[in-house]
N, C-alpha and C positions, 0 to 999 in steps of 0.2 A: 634173654639177650645177655651177652657178656658184659662184664663190668668195665673192661678196657678193650678198645678196638684199635689195633695198629694197622696201618695200610702199608703193605710191603710191595707196593708197585713203584717203579722208577718215577721220581719226581714227586711222590707223595709220602715217602718213608719218614718225613719229618713231622707228619701229622698223626695225632692220636685223639681218640674220643674217650672220655671218662664218664661213666654213668653218674648222674647227680646223686644217686643213692649212696655211693661210696666216696663221694667227694669230701673234702675237709669242711668243717663247720664254717670256716672263714669264707670259702667259695660259695657255700650254700647261701650265705648272707650277702656276699658281694654281688650275686646276680640280681638282687633287689635293686641295687644301685644301677646296674647295667640296664635293667628293665625300665628304669625311670629316666633314662637319657632323653633329652629333648627330641632328638630325631626319631626315636622309637615312638614316643608318645604322640608326636605330630603325625606320623605316617601310619601307625598300626593301631594303637589302642585308644588314644584320645584322653585318657585320664590316668593319673598316677596310681601306682600300686602302693598299698599301705603296708606298714609293718605287720599289722594284725592279719591282713589278708595273706601275707607271705608266711606267717606262722601257720595259718590254716593249710596253705599249700604244702608246706614241709611236713605237716602231720599226715596229710593224705597221700603224699608222694609214694610210699611203699604199696599203696593199694590201687593207684590209678593205672590204667592200661597204656597211657601215653608214655613213651620213653623220653627221657631228658638227658642229654649228654653235653658236657663242656668240651669244646674243641680246642686243642692245643697245637701250636706250631713251634717247634724247637722248645718245647716245655713251657711256652708262654700261652696263657689263656687268651684266645682271640675271638671266641664266640660261643654261642649255645645253639644246639641243634635238637629239635624235638620231633617226634613222629609217632605214628601208630603202625601196628603190624596187622595185616589181614592175610592169613595164609603165609605165603612166601613173599608177599609184597609190602613195601613201605608205602604208607599212604598219609595224606595230610601233613606233609613235612612243614616245619616252621623253623626259621633260623634268624639269627641276628648277630652282628659283630659287636664286640666290646669296644 
């Protein structure tokens, strides 16, 4: 998968996706805060993500098959989108807004 995905369709050209592998260290840690937002914990996960667990996730990130992208609108981070690829298909998508 590419490191940066730009959408060149009318109405979507202000959106881009940046692969978490090439994101800044600041953003790699900022998503831990985003994951631990109350509305995410209440609706999706149920328990908080720990710093230690996030360290392990970041260590494994280069080897896992699930793709993780930060979504930007006008260069402002607005969410995270993750998915798996099977052949030409995107499967098991997951997303949340910051």
